[in-house]
C-alpha positions in Angstrom: 4.0 -65.4 -39.1 1.2 -62.8 -39.3 0.8 -61.4 -42.8 0.8 -57.9 -41.3 4.3 -58.3 -39.8 7.4 -57.7 -41.8 9.8 -60.6 -42.1 13.2 -60.5 -40.4 15.1 -59.4 -43.5 12.6 -56.7 -44.4 12.8 -55.3 -40.9 16.6 -55.4 -41.0 16.6 -53.6 -44.3 14.3 -50.9 -43.0 16.5 -50.3 -40.0 19.6 -50.3 -42.1 18.1 -47.8 -44.5 17.2 -45.4 -41.6 20.6 -45.8 -40.0 22.4 -45.3 -43.3 20.5 -42.1 -44.1 20.8 -40.6 -40.6 24.5 -40.9 -39.7 24.9 -37.4 -38.2 26.9 -35.7 -40.8 25.9 -34.8 -44.4 29.0 -36.4 -45.9 28.3 -39.7 -44.1 24.6 -39.6 -45.0 25.6 -39.1 -48.7 28.2 -41.9 -48.7 26.5 -44.5 -46.4 23.0 -43.7 -47.4 23.8 -43.4 -51.0 25.6 -46.8 -50.9 22.6 -48.4 -49.3 20.2 -46.8 -51.7 22.2 -48.2 -54.7 23.0 -51.6 -53.3 20.7 -52.5 -50.4 18.1 -54.2 -52.5 20.9 -56.7 -53.6 21.9 -57.6 -50.1 21.7 -61.3 -49.1 22.1 -62.5 -45.5 25.9 -62.2 -45.6 25.9 -58.7 -47.1 23.3 -57.5 -44.7 25.4 -58.9 -41.8 28.4 -57.1 -43.2 26.5 -53.8 -43.6 25.1 -54.0 -40.1 28.7 -54.2 -38.8 29.7 -51.2 -41.0 26.8 -49.2 -39.5 28.3 -49.7 -36.1 31.6 -48.0 -37.1 32.3 -44.3 -36.7 31.5 -42.0 -39.6 35.1 -40.7 -39.7 36.4 -44.3 -40.2 33.8 -45.2 -42.9 34.6 -42.0 -44.8 38.3 -42.6 -44.5 37.9 -46.1 -46.0 35.6 -44.9 -48.7 38.0 -42.1 -49.7 41.1 -44.4 -49.4 42.8 -42.4 -46.7 42.8 -45.3 -44.2 43.2 -49.0 -44.5 40.0 -51.0 -44.3 40.0 -53.6 -41.4 40.4 -57.1 -42.7 37.0 -58.2 -41.4 35.2 -55.5 -43.4 37.4 -55.7 -46.6 35.4 -57.5 -49.2 33.6 -57.0 -52.6 31.0 -54.8 -50.9 33.7 -52.5 -49.5 35.2 -52.3 -53.0 31.8 -51.1 -54.2 31.5 -48.6 -51.3 34.9 -47.2 -52.2 33.8 -46.5 -55.8 31.7 -43.6 -54.6 29.8 -43.7 -57.9 26.5 -43.8 -56.1 26.8 -40.4 -54.3 24.3 -37.9 -55.5 24.7 -34.3 -54.4 21.8 -32.0 -54.8 21.6 -28.3 -54.0 
């Protein structure tokens, strides 16, 4: 691989960071983007694959799972989702 080219995981992390921060609603940006900012550096291949699936979901669904107002689908319900539901990573600035 060319030294100037990012590796596959680095590229996936960059794309995920952008998609997490640019959801379309401020609330989703805070939840999804905040979650990625806090935990993305710890993602291994399995966690990255999980997050990429989450990023394909609708904001309203992700927020409902995070706030506990809807049941998380079995294929997304894992330790990472438990961390997402904590919401301790959301930082609101004025």
